[in-house]
C-alpha positions in Angstrom: 131.8 149.4 7.3 131.4 145.4 6.3 128.3 143.8 8.2 128.8 141.0 10.8 127.4 138.3 8.7 130.2 139.1 6.2 132.8 139.2 8.4 132.5 135.3 9.5 132.7 134.1 5.6 135.9 132.2 4.7 138.0 133.2 1.8 135.9 130.8 -1.1 132.8 132.3 0.2 133.7 135.8 -0.1 135.0 134.7 -3.9 131.5 133.4 -4.4 130.0 136.2 -3.1 131.8 139.1 -4.8 131.9 136.8 -8.2 127.8 136.4 -8.3 127.4 140.0 -6.8 129.6 140.9 -10.2 127.8 138.7 -12.4 124.4 139.8 -11.2 125.0 143.7 -11.9 126.7 143.1 -15.3 123.6 140.6 -16.4 121.2 143.5 -14.9 123.1 146.0 -16.8 123.0 144.0 -20.1 119.6 143.5 -20.0 118.3 146.7 -18.7 120.1 148.8 -21.4 117.0 148.2 -23.6 114.7 150.1 -21.7 116.8 153.2 -21.5 117.4 153.1 -25.3 113.7 152.4 -25.7 112.6 155.8 -26.4 115.4 156.2 -28.6 114.6 153.0 -30.9 110.9 154.5 -30.8 112.2 157.3 -32.5 115.2 156.0 -34.9 113.3 153.4 -35.9 109.8 154.2 -35.9 108.8 151.0 -33.7 105.3 150.8 -32.4 104.6 150.0 -28.8 103.6 146.5 -29.6 106.7 146.0 -31.2 108.7 147.8 -28.4 106.9 145.1 -26.0 107.9 142.3 -28.0 111.8 143.0 -27.8 111.4 143.2 -23.8 109.6 139.7 -23.9 111.6 137.8 -26.3 114.3 138.3 -24.0 112.2 137.2 -20.8 110.8 134.2 -22.7 114.0 133.0 -23.8 115.7 133.4 -20.6 112.7 131.1 -19.1 114.6 128.4 -21.0 118.4 129.5 -20.4 117.7 129.5 -16.7 115.9 125.9 -16.9 118.8 124.5 -19.2 121.6 125.9 -17.2 120.0 124.8 -14.0 119.9 121.2 -15.5 123.4 121.3 -16.5 124.7 122.5 -13.1 123.0 119.5 -11.6 125.1 117.6 -13.7 128.3 119.4 -14.4 128.6 121.7 -11.2 127.9 125.3 -10.9 131.0 126.9 -11.2 131.4 125.6 -14.8 128.0 126.9 -15.7 128.9 130.4 -14.5 131.8 130.8 -16.7 130.1 130.1 -19.7 126.8 132.2 -18.9 129.1 135.5 -18.3 130.5 135.0 -21.6 127.4 134.2 -23.3 125.3 137.1 -22.4 128.3 139.8 -23.2 128.5 138.1 -26.6 124.7 138.7 -27.2 124.9 142.0 -25.8 127.4 143.1 -28.5 125.1 141.3 -30.8 122.2 143.8 -29.9 124.5 146.8 -30.8 125.0 145.7 -34.3 121.6 144.8 -35.2 120.3 146.8 -38.2 116.3 146.2 -38.1 113.7 144.8 -35.9 114.1 141.3 -36.8 117.9 141.1 -36.0 117.6 142.8 -32.9 114.5 140.4 -32.1 117.2 137.4 -32.6 120.0 139.2 -30.3 117.6 139.8 -27.4 116.5 136.1 -27.4 120.0 135.0 -27.4 120.8 137.7 -24.7 117.8 136.2 -22.4 119.4 132.6 -22.8 122.4 133.9 -20.8 120.4 136.2 -18.6 118.5 133.3 -17.4 121.1 131.0 -16.8 123.6 133.5 -14.9 120.8 134.1 -12.2 119.3 130.6 -11.6 123.0 129.2 -11.0 124.5 131.9 -9.3 121.5 131.8 -6.6 122.0 128.3 -6.2 125.7 128.6 -6.0 125.4 131.2 -3.3 122.8 129.7 -1.5 124.8 126.5 -0.9 128.1 128.2 0.4 125.9 130.2 2.5 125.3 129.2 6.2 121.7 129.0 7.1 121.5 131.6 9.8 122.7 134.2 7.0 121.4 132.7 3.9 118.8 135.2 3.5 121.3 138.0 4.0 124.1 136.5 1.8 121.7 135.6 -1.4 119.9 138.9 -0.8 123.0 140.9 -0.7 124.3 139.2 -3.9 121.1 139.9 -5.7 121.3 143.8 -4.9 124.1 143.8 -7.4 120.9 144.0 -9.9 120.3 147.3 -8.6 123.8 148.4 -9.1 123.7 147.0 -12.8 120.4 148.6 -13.2 121.9 152.1 -12.2 125.2 151.4 -14.3 122.8 150.9 -17.2 120.5 154.3 -16.7 124.2 156.3 -16.5 125.9 154.5 -19.7 122.6 155.5 -21.5 122.4 159.1 -20.4 125.9 159.6 -21.2 126.0 157.8 -24.7 122.4 159.6 -25.7 123.5 162.9 -24.7 126.8 162.7 -26.3 125.9 160.9 -29.4 123.1 161.1 -31.9 120.3 158.8 -31.2 121.2 156.4 -34.1 124.5 156.0 -32.7 124.0 156.5 -28.9 121.6 153.2 -28.5 124.5 151.1 -30.2 127.4 152.8 -28.1 125.0 152.2 -25.1 125.1 148.4 -25.7 128.7 148.0 -26.6 129.7 149.5 -23.2 127.6 146.9 -21.5 130.4 144.3 -23.1 133.5 145.1 -21.6 133.7 144.1 -18.1 131.9 140.6 -18.5 135.5 139.2 -19.4 137.1 140.4 -16.3 134.5 138.6 -14.3 135.2 135.7 -16.4 138.9 135.5 -15.4 137.9 136.0 -11.8 135.7 133.0 -11.7 138.5 130.8 -12.8 139.5 130.6 -9.3 136.3 129.5 -7.8 135.4 126.0 -6.2 132.0 124.1 -5.8 130.4 124.4 -2.9 130.8 121.6 -0.2 127.1 121.0 -0.2 127.5 119.9 -4.1 130.7 118.0 -3.6 129.2 116.2 -0.8 125.9 115.1 -2.6 126.5 111.8 -4.2 123.2 111.4 -5.8 121.9 112.1 -9.3 118.2 112.3 -10.1 116.3 113.0 -13.3 115.1 116.4 -13.8 111.5 114.9 -14.3 111.7 114.4 -10.5 110.8 117.9 -9.9 107.1 117.0 -11.4 106.6 114.1 -9.3 106.2 112.8 -5.9 106.2 115.7 -2.9 108.6 117.7 -4.9 105.7 118.6 -7.5 103.9 120.9 -4.7 107.2 122.7 -4.2 107.5 123.2 -7.9 104.0 124.5 -8.4 103.8 126.7 -5.7 107.5 128.2 -6.6 106.4 128.8 -10.2 103.5 130.9 -8.9 105.5 133.2 -6.9 108.1 133.6 -9.3 105.5 134.6 -12.0 104.0 137.2 -10.0 107.1 138.7 -8.7 108.7 138.7 -12.5 105.5 140.1 -13.6 105.2 143.1 -11.4 109.0 143.8 -11.6 109.2 143.9 -15.5 105.9 146.0 -16.3 107.8 148.6 -13.9 111.3 148.3 -15.5 110.4 148.1 -18.8 107.9 151.1 -19.2 108.9 153.1 -16.2 111.6 155.2 -18.7 108.8 155.4 -21.7 106.2 156.7 -19.3 108.4 159.5 -18.0 108.9 160.5 -21.5 104.9 160.0 -22.7 103.1 161.0 -19.9 105.3 163.5 -17.8 107.2 164.9 -21.1 110.6 164.7 -19.3 113.8 164.7 -21.4 116.4 161.8 -20.7 118.1 164.4 -18.5 114.8 165.7 -16.8 113.9 162.0 -15.9 116.9 161.2 -14.3 116.1 162.1 -10.5 112.8 159.6 -10.5 114.8 156.8 -12.3 117.5 157.5 -9.6 115.0 157.3 -6.8 113.2 154.1 -8.0 116.9 152.7 -8.3 118.1 153.4 -5.1 114.7 152.3 -3.5 115.4 149.1 -5.5 118.7 148.6 -3.9 117.7 149.1 -0.4 114.6 147.1 -1.3 117.3 144.1 -1.8 118.8 145.1 1.5 115.8 145.0 3.5 114.3 142.0 2.4 117.3 140.0 2.9 117.5 141.1 6.5 113.8 140.7 7.3 113.6 137.2 5.5 116.5 135.9 8.3 114.6 137.8 10.9 110.9 137.8 10.2 110.8 134.7 8.4 110.3 134.4 4.6 106.7 134.3 3.9 105.7 137.2 6.5 108.2 139.1 4.5 106.8 138.0 1.3 103.2 138.9 2.2 104.3 142.3 3.4 105.7 143.2 0.1 103.0 141.9 -1.9 100.3 143.7 0.0 102.5 146.8 -0.2 103.3 146.3 -3.8 99.5 146.2 -4.6 98.4 149.3 -2.5 101.2 151.6 -4.5 100.2 150.3 -7.6 96.9 150.8 -7.5 97.4 154.3 -5.9 99.6 155.2 -8.9 96.8 153.6 -11.5 94.2 155.7 -9.6 95.6 158.9 -8.8 98.1 160.5 -11.6 101.3 162.0 -9.8 103.4 164.5 -10.7 106.5 166.8 -9.6 107.6 166.0 -5.8 104.5 163.1 -5.3 105.9 161.2 -8.2 109.6 161.6 -6.7 108.8 160.1 -3.2 106.4 157.5 -4.7 109.6 156.1 -6.8 111.8 154.9 -4.4 109.5 153.1 -2.3 107.9 151.5 -5.2 111.3 150.3 -6.1 111.6 149.0 -2.8 109.0 146.7 -3.3 109.6 145.5 -6.4 113.1 144.3 -5.8 112.9 143.3 -2.0 110.7 140.6 -2.9 113.7 139.0 -5.1 115.9 138.9 -1.6 113.1 136.6 -0.4 112.5 134.4 -3.2 116.2 133.2 -4.0 116.5 131.5 -0.5 113.1 130.3 -0.6 113.7 128.5 -4.0 117.0 127.1 -2.6 115.6 125.7 0.5 112.6 124.0 -1.2 114.6 121.4 -3.4 117.2 118.6 -2.5 120.9 119.4 -3.8 120.4 116.8 -6.7 117.6 118.8 -8.1 118.3 122.3 -7.0 119.5 123.8 -9.9 116.7 122.1 -12.4 114.2 123.0 -9.4 115.3 126.7 -9.0 116.0 127.0 -12.6 112.4 125.9 -13.8 110.3 128.1 -10.9 112.6 131.2 -11.5 112.9 131.1 -14.9 109.3 130.0 -16.0 108.2 132.8 -13.6 110.1 135.2 -15.9 108.8 133.3 -18.9 105.4 133.9 -17.9 106.0 137.5 -16.8 107.4 138.2 -20.3 104.0 138.6 -21.3 103.4 141.3 -19.3 105.2 144.1 -21.3 103.4 143.1 -24.4 100.2 143.4 -22.4 101.3 146.9 -21.1 102.2 148.0 -24.5 99.1 146.5 -26.1 96.8 148.5 -23.6 98.8 151.8 -23.3 96.5 153.3 -26.6 93.2 152.3 -24.4 94.5 153.4 -20.6 97.4 155.5 -20.8 101.2 154.1 -19.8 100.8 154.7 -16.3 97.5 153.2 -15.5 98.6 150.2 -17.5 101.6 149.6 -15.5 99.6 150.1 -12.2 97.0 147.6 -13.5 99.1 144.8 -14.2 101.6 145.2 -11.5 98.8 144.8 -8.8 97.6 141.8 -10.6 101.1 140.3 -10.7 101.6 140.9 -7.1 98.3 139.4 -6.3 99.8 135.9 -7.3 103.0 136.7 -5.0 100.4 137.1 -2.0 98.8 133.9 -2.8 101.9 131.8 -3.1 103.1 133.4 0.0 100.1 132.1 1.7 100.3 128.5 0.8 104.2 128.3 0.9 106.1 126.2 3.7 107.9 128.2 6.0 112.0 127.5 5.0 114.0 129.9 7.2 116.7 128.0 9.0 116.9 124.9 6.8 120.4 123.1 6.4 120.3 122.2 2.8 121.7 118.7 3.3 118.5 117.5 4.8 115.9 119.0 2.4 
């Protein structure tokens, strides 16, 4: 059953919603495949935990550059043109991951993958945020971002099938190859998209440097802190959770599936819940609630080793909190910047946050030997969500803003 807000959308808005939802799903699927093939790579290539962390980190740090560059270009050349480019870019880069023969080649392919990954998310959020009406912006942007959970689930399913049917040395390559094919269908669908009325009606063009000056620099700083904490917590979980289930719980790929399914299902409802709460309760209150809940969950996990049913029940709320924040951050960053700087501002904050958070997988990987996988994850997740809470306290409430008036 379609929600009431969706039934109010016209044809252009629905196309914007579904092409962005599909792009986010594929973006998530392609970038998340690595975490599911990581146990196989550790065995086949004999990677150290530090090297595994670098392969995760390079994609996140390069995505910071990709998102910012795409945001700058989207302000100059339009949102739709950039969205056509990004979907092809990350598909080709994912194929290169499958063809890598050593650590160095995979490192380069992951860096290229990150460039397209960052651009897709940054421009897609801006595009949908401009299409949406102020009263439903939180729900529309949040539900588009729920495609991330769908892609995460598809990545888990593809890896489970490929690695169970094929030997590990072929299975991880096949996993990446399967992630390429649907992107070309999304590209064809995007050829029918129209630019948002907000962008078409904006006649002003400003230098990207304006996000670091005047009254806008404060929004840029606070948005960057917010995004850094949000991404730091999420990527510590997303990168190392499958490896933790194998290393500390002794679970096979099949045995870990219920725990991963609970985490991913919880993340989907996190997007849905976060999008609804941000429109109803406000952006700041919703963020504070998610941050405090995330800190409590992370410290609980770090302090008390969970097993069996307790770990299964714990996974769903952790996924809910980790992704619920994304539903709130997208609308906030859209509403903080004027139209001529929206791509530049959102692209910088969102992707600088991801780039800073890129050190998290390395930090977790470097402390596994001393702390263990689970406690290392819990420690860094709690610290990251502390930054989210601090940023939420000092951010303005932006719910209901009309973008032409920003």
